[in-house]
PDB file with SEQRES, HELIX, SHEET and CRYST1 records, atoms N, CA, C and O in Angstrom:
SEQRES   1 A   72  UNK UNK UNK UNK UNK UNK UNK UNK UNK UNK UNK UNK UNK          
SEQRES   2 A   72  UNK UNK UNK UNK UNK UNK UNK UNK UNK UNK UNK UNK UNK          
SEQRES   3 A   72  UNK UNK UNK UNK UNK UNK UNK UNK UNK UNK UNK UNK UNK          
SEQRES   4 A   72  UNK UNK UNK UNK UNK UNK UNK UNK UNK UNK UNK UNK UNK          
SEQRES   5 A   72  UNK UNK UNK UNK UNK UNK UNK UNK UNK UNK UNK UNK UNK          
SEQRES   6 A   72  UNK UNK UNK UNK UNK UNK UNK                                  
HELIX    1 AA1 UNK A    2  UNK A    5  1                                   4    
HELIX    2 AA2 UNK A    7  UNK A   27  1                                  21    
HELIX    3 AA3 UNK A   37  UNK A   58  1                                  22    
CRYST1    1.000    1.000    1.000  90.00  90.00  90.00 P 1           1          
ATOM      1  N   UNK A   1     -10.315 -34.007 -36.458  1.00  0.00           N  
ATOM      2  CA  UNK A   1     -10.668 -34.032 -35.129  1.00  0.00           C  
ATOM      3  C   UNK A   1      -9.527 -34.457 -34.209  1.00  0.00           C  
ATOM      4  O   UNK A   1      -9.299 -33.956 -33.108  1.00  0.00           O  
ATOM      5  N   UNK A   2      -8.848 -35.424 -34.782  1.00  0.00           N  
ATOM      6  CA  UNK A   2      -7.708 -35.943 -34.049  1.00  0.00           C  
ATOM      7  C   UNK A   2      -6.704 -34.864 -33.532  1.00  0.00           C  
ATOM      8  O   UNK A   2      -6.216 -34.907 -32.403  1.00  0.00           O  
ATOM      9  N   UNK A   3      -6.435 -33.894 -34.452  1.00  0.00           N  
ATOM     10  CA  UNK A   3      -5.431 -32.876 -34.105  1.00  0.00           C  
ATOM     11  C   UNK A   3      -5.976 -31.942 -33.064  1.00  0.00           C  
ATOM     12  O   UNK A   3      -5.197 -31.438 -32.255  1.00  0.00           O  
ATOM     13  N   UNK A   4      -7.303 -31.668 -33.027  1.00  0.00           N  
ATOM     14  CA  UNK A   4      -7.840 -30.864 -31.971  1.00  0.00           C  
ATOM     15  C   UNK A   4      -8.010 -31.499 -30.637  1.00  0.00           C  
ATOM     16  O   UNK A   4      -7.764 -30.855 -29.617  1.00  0.00           O  
ATOM     17  N   UNK A   5      -8.450 -32.826 -30.594  1.00  0.00           N  
ATOM     18  CA  UNK A   5      -8.698 -33.481 -29.347  1.00  0.00           C  
ATOM     19  C   UNK A   5      -7.648 -34.506 -28.893  1.00  0.00           C  
ATOM     20  O   UNK A   5      -7.504 -34.768 -27.699  1.00  0.00           O  
ATOM     21  N   UNK A   6      -6.993 -35.022 -29.759  1.00  0.00           N  
ATOM     22  CA  UNK A   6      -6.095 -36.135 -29.450  1.00  0.00           C  
ATOM     23  C   UNK A   6      -6.744 -37.412 -29.893  1.00  0.00           C  
ATOM     24  O   UNK A   6      -7.945 -37.465 -30.162  1.00  0.00           O  
ATOM     25  N   UNK A   7      -5.906 -38.478 -29.968  1.00  0.00           N  
ATOM     26  CA  UNK A   7      -6.462 -39.716 -30.635  1.00  0.00           C  
ATOM     27  C   UNK A   7      -7.554 -40.421 -29.789  1.00  0.00           C  
ATOM     28  O   UNK A   7      -8.567 -40.877 -30.320  1.00  0.00           O  
ATOM     29  N   UNK A   8      -7.305 -40.499 -28.398  1.00  0.00           N  
ATOM     30  CA  UNK A   8      -8.392 -41.213 -27.650  1.00  0.00           C  
ATOM     31  C   UNK A   8      -9.759 -40.478 -27.753  1.00  0.00           C  
ATOM     32  O   UNK A   8     -10.798 -41.117 -27.919  1.00  0.00           O  
ATOM     33  N   UNK A   9      -9.738 -39.166 -27.655  1.00  0.00           N  
ATOM     34  CA  UNK A   9     -11.100 -38.449 -27.628  1.00  0.00           C  
ATOM     35  C   UNK A   9     -11.638 -38.423 -29.066  1.00  0.00           C  
ATOM     36  O   UNK A   9     -12.850 -38.391 -29.278  1.00  0.00           O  
ATOM     37  N   UNK A  10     -10.781 -38.436 -29.994  1.00  0.00           N  
ATOM     38  CA  UNK A  10     -11.294 -38.509 -31.489  1.00  0.00           C  
ATOM     39  C   UNK A  10     -12.000 -39.855 -31.662  1.00  0.00           C  
ATOM     40  O   UNK A  10     -13.073 -39.905 -32.262  1.00  0.00           O  
ATOM     41  N   UNK A  11     -11.397 -40.998 -31.128  1.00  0.00           N  
ATOM     42  CA  UNK A  11     -12.046 -42.302 -31.270  1.00  0.00           C  
ATOM     43  C   UNK A  11     -13.352 -42.241 -30.569  1.00  0.00           C  
ATOM     44  O   UNK A  11     -14.339 -42.690 -31.151  1.00  0.00           O  
ATOM     45  N   UNK A  12     -13.455 -41.770 -29.468  1.00  0.00           N  
ATOM     46  CA  UNK A  12     -14.711 -41.763 -28.664  1.00  0.00           C  
ATOM     47  C   UNK A  12     -15.708 -40.911 -29.446  1.00  0.00           C  
ATOM     48  O   UNK A  12     -16.834 -41.363 -29.655  1.00  0.00           O  
ATOM     49  N   UNK A  13     -15.348 -39.673 -29.901  1.00  0.00           N  
ATOM     50  CA  UNK A  13     -16.221 -38.876 -30.582  1.00  0.00           C  
ATOM     51  C   UNK A  13     -16.798 -39.529 -31.841  1.00  0.00           C  
ATOM     52  O   UNK A  13     -17.984 -39.411 -32.148  1.00  0.00           O  
ATOM     53  N   UNK A  14     -15.893 -40.233 -32.564  1.00  0.00           N  
ATOM     54  CA  UNK A  14     -16.376 -40.893 -33.824  1.00  0.00           C  
ATOM     55  C   UNK A  14     -17.337 -42.080 -33.464  1.00  0.00           C  
ATOM     56  O   UNK A  14     -18.339 -42.296 -34.145  1.00  0.00           O  
ATOM     57  N   UNK A  15     -17.019 -42.805 -32.428  1.00  0.00           N  
ATOM     58  CA  UNK A  15     -17.902 -43.938 -31.960  1.00  0.00           C  
ATOM     59  C   UNK A  15     -19.319 -43.385 -31.490  1.00  0.00           C  
ATOM     60  O   UNK A  15     -20.364 -43.995 -31.714  1.00  0.00           O  
ATOM     61  N   UNK A  16     -19.248 -42.155 -30.808  1.00  0.00           N  
ATOM     62  CA  UNK A  16     -20.539 -41.577 -30.419  1.00  0.00           C  
ATOM     63  C   UNK A  16     -21.289 -41.132 -31.585  1.00  0.00           C  
ATOM     64  O   UNK A  16     -22.494 -41.374 -31.643  1.00  0.00           O  
ATOM     65  N   UNK A  17     -20.665 -40.474 -32.568  1.00  0.00           N  
ATOM     66  CA  UNK A  17     -21.394 -40.112 -33.843  1.00  0.00           C  
ATOM     67  C   UNK A  17     -22.040 -41.293 -34.543  1.00  0.00           C  
ATOM     68  O   UNK A  17     -23.182 -41.225 -34.998  1.00  0.00           O  
ATOM     69  N   UNK A  18     -21.266 -42.397 -34.619  1.00  0.00           N  
ATOM     70  CA  UNK A  18     -21.819 -43.582 -35.232  1.00  0.00           C  
ATOM     71  C   UNK A  18     -23.013 -44.122 -34.503  1.00  0.00           C  
ATOM     72  O   UNK A  18     -24.008 -44.562 -35.080  1.00  0.00           O  
ATOM     73  N   UNK A  19     -22.855 -44.064 -33.150  1.00  0.00           N  
ATOM     74  CA  UNK A  19     -23.966 -44.658 -32.313  1.00  0.00           C  
ATOM     75  C   UNK A  19     -25.222 -43.804 -32.417  1.00  0.00           C  
ATOM     76  O   UNK A  19     -26.320 -44.358 -32.347  1.00  0.00           O  
ATOM     77  N   UNK A  20     -25.119 -42.421 -32.588  1.00  0.00           N  
ATOM     78  CA  UNK A  20     -26.224 -41.593 -32.769  1.00  0.00           C  
ATOM     79  C   UNK A  20     -26.876 -41.876 -34.193  1.00  0.00           C  
ATOM     80  O   UNK A  20     -28.099 -41.799 -34.309  1.00  0.00           O  
ATOM     81  N   UNK A  21     -26.116 -42.183 -35.216  1.00  0.00           N  
ATOM     82  CA  UNK A  21     -26.632 -42.457 -36.519  1.00  0.00           C  
ATOM     83  C   UNK A  21     -27.405 -43.785 -36.498  1.00  0.00           C  
ATOM     84  O   UNK A  21     -28.521 -43.869 -37.009  1.00  0.00           O  
ATOM     85  N   UNK A  22     -26.830 -44.764 -35.934  1.00  0.00           N  
ATOM     86  CA  UNK A  22     -27.444 -46.155 -35.778  1.00  0.00           C  
ATOM     87  C   UNK A  22     -28.726 -46.017 -34.941  1.00  0.00           C  
ATOM     88  O   UNK A  22     -29.744 -46.590 -35.329  1.00  0.00           O  
ATOM     89  N   UNK A  23     -28.728 -45.307 -33.842  1.00  0.00           N  
ATOM     90  CA  UNK A  23     -29.884 -45.145 -33.045  1.00  0.00           C  
ATOM     91  C   UNK A  23     -31.049 -44.553 -33.824  1.00  0.00           C  
ATOM     92  O   UNK A  23     -32.193 -45.007 -33.786  1.00  0.00           O  
ATOM     93  N   UNK A  24     -30.668 -43.530 -34.513  1.00  0.00           N  
ATOM     94  CA  UNK A  24     -31.668 -42.824 -35.316  1.00  0.00           C  
ATOM     95  C   UNK A  24     -32.259 -43.733 -36.406  1.00  0.00           C  
ATOM     96  O   UNK A  24     -33.467 -43.693 -36.642  1.00  0.00           O  
ATOM     97  N   UNK A  25     -31.445 -44.539 -37.064  1.00  0.00           N  
ATOM     98  CA  UNK A  25     -31.883 -45.476 -38.112  1.00  0.00           C  
ATOM     99  C   UNK A  25     -32.797 -46.545 -37.477  1.00  0.00           C  
ATOM    100  O   UNK A  25     -33.805 -46.918 -38.076  1.00  0.00           O  
ATOM    101  N   UNK A  26     -32.473 -47.017 -36.330  1.00  0.00           N  
ATOM    102  CA  UNK A  26     -33.281 -48.059 -35.688  1.00  0.00           C  
ATOM    103  C   UNK A  26     -34.550 -47.444 -35.071  1.00  0.00           C  
ATOM    104  O   UNK A  26     -35.622 -48.043 -35.162  1.00  0.00           O  
ATOM    105  N   UNK A  27     -34.452 -46.309 -34.473  1.00  0.00           N  
ATOM    106  CA  UNK A  27     -35.578 -45.799 -33.809  1.00  0.00           C  
ATOM    107  C   UNK A  27     -36.651 -45.318 -34.788  1.00  0.00           C  
ATOM    108  O   UNK A  27     -37.834 -45.549 -34.542  1.00  0.00           O  
ATOM    109  N   UNK A  28     -36.279 -44.654 -35.895  1.00  0.00           N  
ATOM    110  CA  UNK A  28     -37.214 -44.228 -36.896  1.00  0.00           C  
ATOM    111  C   UNK A  28     -37.370 -45.112 -38.032  1.00  0.00           C  
ATOM    112  O   UNK A  28     -38.071 -44.757 -38.979  1.00  0.00           O  
ATOM    113  N   UNK A  29     -36.746 -46.294 -38.022  1.00  0.00           N  
ATOM    114  CA  UNK A  29     -36.792 -47.311 -39.150  1.00  0.00           C  
ATOM    115  C   UNK A  29     -36.637 -46.740 -40.459  1.00  0.00           C  
ATOM    116  O   UNK A  29     -37.472 -46.930 -41.344  1.00  0.00           O  
ATOM    117  N   UNK A  30     -35.464 -45.954 -40.638  1.00  0.00           N  
ATOM    118  CA  UNK A  30     -35.142 -45.478 -41.881  1.00  0.00           C  
ATOM    119  C   UNK A  30     -33.846 -46.111 -42.387  1.00  0.00           C  
ATOM    120  O   UNK A  30     -32.929 -46.339 -41.598  1.00  0.00           O  
ATOM    121  N   UNK A  31     -33.756 -46.392 -43.653  1.00  0.00           N  
ATOM    122  CA  UNK A  31     -32.619 -47.060 -44.184  1.00  0.00           C  
ATOM    123  C   UNK A  31     -31.463 -46.062 -44.394  1.00  0.00           C  
ATOM    124  O   UNK A  31     -31.636 -44.863 -44.615  1.00  0.00           O  
ATOM    125  N   UNK A  32     -30.303 -46.655 -44.307  1.00  0.00           N  
ATOM    126  CA  UNK A  32     -29.113 -45.815 -44.512  1.00  0.00           C  
ATOM    127  C   UNK A  32     -29.014 -45.315 -45.924  1.00  0.00           C  
ATOM    128  O   UNK A  32     -29.144 -46.077 -46.881  1.00  0.00           O  
ATOM    129  N   UNK A  33     -28.779 -44.008 -46.050  1.00  0.00           N  
ATOM    130  CA  UNK A  33     -28.718 -43.401 -47.469  1.00  0.00           C  
ATOM    131  C   UNK A  33     -27.287 -42.736 -47.540  1.00  0.00           C  
ATOM    132  O   UNK A  33     -27.012 -41.758 -46.846  1.00  0.00           O  
ATOM    133  N   UNK A  34     -26.441 -43.284 -48.367  1.00  0.00           N  
ATOM    134  CA  UNK A  34     -25.114 -42.760 -48.565  1.00  0.00           C  
ATOM    135  C   UNK A  34     -25.250 -41.542 -49.499  1.00  0.00           C  
ATOM    136  O   UNK A  34     -26.139 -41.485 -50.349  1.00  0.00           O  
ATOM    137  N   UNK A  35     -24.339 -40.572 -49.313  1.00  0.00           N  
ATOM    138  CA  UNK A  35     -24.258 -39.367 -50.194  1.00  0.00           C  
ATOM    139  C   UNK A  35     -23.682 -39.868 -51.454  1.00  0.00           C  
ATOM    140  O   UNK A  35     -22.693 -40.593 -51.353  1.00  0.00           O  
ATOM    141  N   UNK A  36     -24.190 -39.569 -52.741  1.00  0.00           N  
ATOM    142  CA  UNK A  36     -23.608 -39.923 -53.978  1.00  0.00           C  
ATOM    143  C   UNK A  36     -22.247 -39.288 -54.074  1.00  0.00           C  
ATOM    144  O   UNK A  36     -22.017 -38.205 -53.535  1.00  0.00           O  
ATOM    145  N   UNK A  37     -21.291 -39.994 -54.797  1.00  0.00           N  
ATOM    146  CA  UNK A  37     -19.904 -39.508 -54.798  1.00  0.00           C  
ATOM    147  C   UNK A  37     -19.809 -38.110 -55.393  1.00  0.00           C  
ATOM    148  O   UNK A  37     -18.960 -37.318 -54.984  1.00  0.00           O  
ATOM    149  N   UNK A  38     -20.721 -37.785 -56.408  1.00  0.00           N  
ATOM    150  CA  UNK A  38     -20.653 -36.445 -57.017  1.00  0.00           C  
ATOM    151  C   UNK A  38     -20.929 -35.345 -55.914  1.00  0.00           C  
ATOM    152  O   UNK A  38     -20.231 -34.337 -55.800  1.00  0.00           O  
ATOM    153  N   UNK A  39     -21.961 -35.624 -55.155  1.00  0.00           N  
ATOM    154  CA  UNK A  39     -22.202 -34.645 -54.040  1.00  0.00           C  
ATOM    155  C   UNK A  39     -21.098 -34.628 -53.011  1.00  0.00           C  
ATOM    156  O   UNK A  39     -20.697 -33.555 -52.559  1.00  0.00           O  
ATOM    157  N   UNK A  40     -20.613 -35.744 -52.640  1.00  0.00           N  
ATOM    158  CA  UNK A  40     -19.530 -35.676 -51.703  1.00  0.00           C  
ATOM    159  C   UNK A  40     -18.314 -34.944 -52.157  1.00  0.00           C  
ATOM    160  O   UNK A  40     -17.654 -34.266 -51.369  1.00  0.00           O  
ATOM    161  N   UNK A  41     -17.993 -35.077 -53.488  1.00  0.00           N  
ATOM    162  CA  UNK A  41     -16.893 -34.383 -54.060  1.00  0.00           C  
ATOM    163  C   UNK A  41     -17.052 -32.830 -53.985  1.00  0.00           C  
ATOM    164  O   UNK A  41     -16.123 -32.073 -53.702  1.00  0.00           O  
ATOM    165  N   UNK A  42     -18.358 -32.428 -54.276  1.00  0.00           N  
ATOM    166  CA  UNK A  42     -18.692 -31.007 -54.292  1.00  0.00           C  
ATOM    167  C   UNK A  42     -18.639 -30.458 -52.833  1.00  0.00           C  
ATOM    168  O   UNK A  42     -18.218 -29.327 -52.589  1.00  0.00           O  
ATOM    169  N   UNK A  43     -19.077 -31.297 -51.903  1.00  0.00           N  
ATOM    170  CA  UNK A  43     -19.100 -30.823 -50.523  1.00  0.00           C  
ATOM    171  C   UNK A  43     -17.601 -30.727 -50.128  1.00  0.00           C  
ATOM    172  O   UNK A  43     -17.263 -29.745 -49.466  1.00  0.00           O  
ATOM    173  N   UNK A  44     -16.760 -31.566 -50.440  1.00  0.00           N  
ATOM    174  CA  UNK A  44     -15.334 -31.525 -50.060  1.00  0.00           C  
ATOM    175  C   UNK A  44     -14.783 -30.276 -50.654  1.00  0.00           C  
ATOM    176  O   UNK A  44     -14.118 -29.529 -49.937  1.00  0.00           O  
ATOM    177  N   UNK A  45     -14.997 -29.992 -51.873  1.00  0.00           N  
ATOM    178  CA  UNK A  45     -14.541 -28.832 -52.569  1.00  0.00           C  
ATOM    179  C   UNK A  45     -14.895 -27.592 -51.901  1.00  0.00           C  
ATOM    180  O   UNK A  45     -14.035 -26.745 -51.657  1.00  0.00           O  
ATOM    181  N   UNK A  46     -16.223 -27.427 -51.565  1.00  0.00           N  
ATOM    182  CA  UNK A  46     -16.783 -26.260 -50.850  1.00  0.00           C  
ATOM    183  C   UNK A  46     -16.207 -26.077 -49.513  1.00  0.00           C  
ATOM    184  O   UNK A  46     -15.967 -24.940 -49.106  1.00  0.00           O  
ATOM    185  N   UNK A  47     -15.959 -27.154 -48.775  1.00  0.00           N  
ATOM    186  CA  UNK A  47     -15.404 -27.073 -47.427  1.00  0.00           C  
ATOM    187  C   UNK A  47     -13.848 -26.657 -47.500  1.00  0.00           C  
ATOM    188  O   UNK A  47     -13.343 -25.916 -46.657  1.00  0.00           O  
ATOM    189  N   UNK A  48     -13.174 -27.173 -48.528  1.00  0.00           N  
ATOM    190  CA  UNK A  48     -11.810 -26.829 -48.799  1.00  0.00           C  
ATOM    191  C   UNK A  48     -11.717 -25.340 -49.053  1.00  0.00           C  
ATOM    192  O   UNK A  48     -10.881 -24.687 -48.428  1.00  0.00           O  
ATOM    193  N   UNK A  49     -12.528 -24.754 -49.937  1.00  0.00           N  
ATOM    194  CA  UNK A  49     -12.586 -23.354 -50.204  1.00  0.00           C  
ATOM    195  C   UNK A  49     -12.837 -22.584 -49.053  1.00  0.00           C  
ATOM    196  O   UNK A  49     -12.088 -21.655 -48.755  1.00  0.00           O  
ATOM    197  N   UNK A  50     -13.877 -22.902 -48.341  1.00  0.00           N  
ATOM    198  CA  UNK A  50     -14.230 -22.187 -47.109  1.00  0.00           C  
ATOM    199  C   UNK A  50     -13.101 -22.137 -46.078  1.00  0.00           C  
ATOM    200  O   UNK A  50     -12.887 -21.118 -45.421  1.00  0.00           O  
ATOM    201  N   UNK A  51     -12.360 -23.293 -45.945  1.00  0.00           N  
ATOM    202  CA  UNK A  51     -11.207 -23.303 -44.973  1.00  0.00           C  
ATOM    203  C   UNK A  51     -10.129 -22.387 -45.480  1.00  0.00           C  
ATOM    204  O   UNK A  51      -9.513 -21.673 -44.688  1.00  0.00           O  
ATOM    205  N   UNK A  52      -9.880 -22.378 -46.756  1.00  0.00           N  
ATOM    206  CA  UNK A  52      -8.821 -21.578 -47.315  1.00  0.00           C  
ATOM    207  C   UNK A  52      -9.148 -20.008 -46.977  1.00  0.00           C  
ATOM    208  O   UNK A  52      -8.315 -19.222 -46.526  1.00  0.00           O  
ATOM    209  N   UNK A  53     -10.425 -19.716 -47.259  1.00  0.00           N  
ATOM    210  CA  UNK A  53     -10.925 -18.327 -47.061  1.00  0.00           C  
ATOM    211  C   UNK A  53     -10.705 -17.901 -45.650  1.00  0.00           C  
ATOM    212  O   UNK A  53     -10.224 -16.800 -45.383  1.00  0.00           O  
ATOM    213  N   UNK A  54     -11.070 -18.804 -44.713  1.00  0.00           N  
ATOM    214  CA  UNK A  54     -10.917 -18.567 -43.239  1.00  0.00           C  
ATOM    215  C   UNK A  54      -9.476 -18.360 -42.796  1.00  0.00           C  
ATOM    216  O   UNK A  54      -9.159 -17.463 -42.014  1.00  0.00           O  
ATOM    217  N   UNK A  55      -8.602 -19.239 -43.334  1.00  0.00           N  
ATOM    218  CA  UNK A  55      -7.211 -19.071 -43.027  1.00  0.00           C  
ATOM    219  C   UNK A  55      -6.602 -17.788 -43.582  1.00  0.00           C  
ATOM    220  O   UNK A  55      -5.814 -17.122 -42.911  1.00  0.00           O  
ATOM    221  N   UNK A  56      -6.973 -17.452 -44.804  1.00  0.00           N  
ATOM    222  CA  UNK A  56      -6.469 -16.204 -45.360  1.00  0.00           C  
ATOM    223  C   UNK A  56      -6.943 -14.997 -44.535  1.00  0.00           C  
ATOM    224  O   UNK A  56      -6.211 -14.018 -44.383  1.00  0.00           O  
ATOM    225  N   UNK A  57      -8.148 -15.074 -44.014  1.00  0.00           N  
ATOM    226  CA  UNK A  57      -8.754 -13.984 -43.188  1.00  0.00           C  
ATOM    227  C   UNK A  57      -7.980 -13.883 -41.945  1.00  0.00           C  
ATOM    228  O   UNK A  57      -7.678 -12.773 -41.507  1.00  0.00           O  
ATOM    229  N   UNK A  58      -7.636 -14.978 -41.339  1.00  0.00           N  
ATOM    230  CA  UNK A  58      -6.818 -14.989 -40.102  1.00  0.00           C  
ATOM    231  C   UNK A  58      -5.436 -14.293 -40.313  1.00  0.00           C  
ATOM    232  O   UNK A  58      -4.911 -13.651 -39.404  1.00  0.00           O  
ATOM    233  N   UNK A  59      -4.886 -14.438 -41.501  1.00  0.00           N  
ATOM    234  CA  UNK A  59      -3.600 -13.875 -41.853  1.00  0.00           C  
ATOM    235  C   UNK A  59      -3.797 -12.350 -42.351  1.00  0.00           C  
ATOM    236  O   UNK A  59      -2.817 -11.680 -42.676  1.00  0.00           O  
ATOM    237  N   UNK A  60      -5.041 -11.862 -42.392  1.00  0.00           N  
ATOM    238  CA  UNK A  60      -5.311 -10.573 -42.813  1.00  0.00           C  
ATOM    239  C   UNK A  60      -5.280 -10.420 -44.406  1.00  0.00           C  
ATOM    240  O   UNK A  60      -4.995  -9.339 -44.922  1.00  0.00           O  
ATOM    241  N   UNK A  61      -5.550 -11.419 -45.064  1.00  0.00           N  
ATOM    242  CA  UNK A  61      -5.506 -11.456 -46.461  1.00  0.00           C  
ATOM    243  C   UNK A  61      -7.052 -11.763 -46.925  1.00  0.00           C  
ATOM    244  O   UNK A  61      -7.941 -12.026 -46.115  1.00  0.00           O  
ATOM    245  N   UNK A  62      -7.235 -11.694 -48.270  1.00  0.00           N  
ATOM    246  CA  UNK A  62      -8.634 -11.882 -48.868  1.00  0.00           C  
ATOM    247  C   UNK A  62      -8.370 -12.691 -50.089  1.00  0.00           C  
ATOM    248  O   UNK A  62      -7.486 -12.422 -50.903  1.00  0.00           O  
ATOM    249  N   UNK A  63      -9.232 -13.752 -50.171  1.00  0.00           N  
ATOM    250  CA  UNK A  63      -9.121 -14.583 -51.455  1.00  0.00           C  
ATOM    251  C   UNK A  63     -10.367 -14.310 -52.307  1.00  0.00           C  
ATOM    252  O   UNK A  63     -11.514 -14.323 -51.861  1.00  0.00           O  
ATOM    253  N   UNK A  64     -10.026 -14.063 -53.568  1.00  0.00           N  
ATOM    254  CA  UNK A  64     -11.185 -13.837 -54.563  1.00  0.00           C  
ATOM    255  C   UNK A  64     -11.282 -15.200 -55.387  1.00  0.00           C  
ATOM    256  O   UNK A  64     -10.283 -15.627 -55.967  1.00  0.00           O  
ATOM    257  N   UNK A  65     -12.379 -15.808 -55.426  1.00  0.00           N  
ATOM    258  CA  UNK A  65     -12.525 -16.976 -56.067  1.00  0.00           C  
ATOM    259  C   UNK A  65     -13.018 -16.650 -57.506  1.00  0.00           C  
ATOM    260  O   UNK A  65     -13.866 -15.799 -57.775  1.00  0.00           O  
ATOM    261  N   UNK A  66     -12.361 -17.455 -58.401  1.00  0.00           N  
ATOM    262  CA  UNK A  66     -12.711 -17.156 -59.867  1.00  0.00           C  
ATOM    263  C   UNK A  66     -12.506 -18.490 -60.520  1.00  0.00           C  
ATOM    264  O   UNK A  66     -11.477 -19.130 -60.306  1.00  0.00           O  
ATOM    265  N   UNK A  67     -13.461 -18.929 -61.312  1.00  0.00           N  
ATOM    266  CA  UNK A  67     -13.350 -20.183 -61.987  1.00  0.00           C  
ATOM    267  C   UNK A  67     -12.378 -20.129 -63.160  1.00  0.00           C  
ATOM    268  O   UNK A  67     -12.276 -19.122 -63.859  1.00  0.00           O  
ATOM    269  N   UNK A  68     -11.663 -21.246 -63.358  1.00  0.00           N  
ATOM    270  CA  UNK A  68     -10.638 -21.274 -64.389  1.00  0.00           C  
ATOM    271  C   UNK A  68     -11.257 -21.770 -65.669  1.00  0.00           C  
ATOM    272  O   UNK A  68     -11.968 -22.775 -65.626  1.00  0.00           O  
ATOM    273  N   UNK A  69     -11.041 -21.147 -66.793  1.00  0.00           N  
ATOM    274  CA  UNK A  69     -11.653 -21.625 -68.004  1.00  0.00           C  
ATOM    275  C   UNK A  69     -10.817 -22.750 -68.617  1.00  0.00           C  
ATOM    276  O   UNK A  69      -9.600 -22.808 -68.445  1.00  0.00           O  
ATOM    277  N   UNK A  70     -11.504 -23.640 -69.335  1.00  0.00           N  
ATOM    278  CA  UNK A  70     -10.767 -24.761 -69.857  1.00  0.00           C  
ATOM    279  C   UNK A  70      -9.835 -24.467 -71.033  1.00  0.00           C  
ATOM    280  O   UNK A  70      -8.886 -25.203 -71.301  1.00  0.00           O  
ATOM    281  N   UNK A  71     -10.151 -23.321 -71.752  1.00  0.00           N  
ATOM    282  CA  UNK A  71      -9.340 -22.970 -72.897  1.00  0.00           C  
ATOM    283  C   UNK A  71      -8.012 -22.318 -72.521  1.00  0.00           C  
ATOM    284  O   UNK A  71      -7.160 -22.177 -73.398  1.00  0.00           O  
ATOM    285  N   UNK A  72      -7.782 -21.908 -71.261  1.00  0.00           N  
ATOM    286  CA  UNK A  72      -6.560 -21.239 -70.889  1.00  0.00           C  
ATOM    287  C   UNK A  72      -5.534 -22.141 -70.604  1.00  0.00           C  
ATOM    288  O   UNK A  72      -4.424 -21.727 -70.269  1.00  0.00           O  
TER     289      UNK A  72                                                      
END                                                                             
């Protein structure tokens, strides 16, 4: 976010997001539930692959995803 908005706006945006989360927790009396590390790693991987595909599309290329076997 910092690269898009600049440091001051990124700080304000992050503070606003945290404020909304805390408000929701207090208003609805729900406990904080962190995402398990395994899920977070998978979400990061999916986001990374999506971003690579989007960048390739902007350049006029196409990426074909294929899982790599362990025996190779």
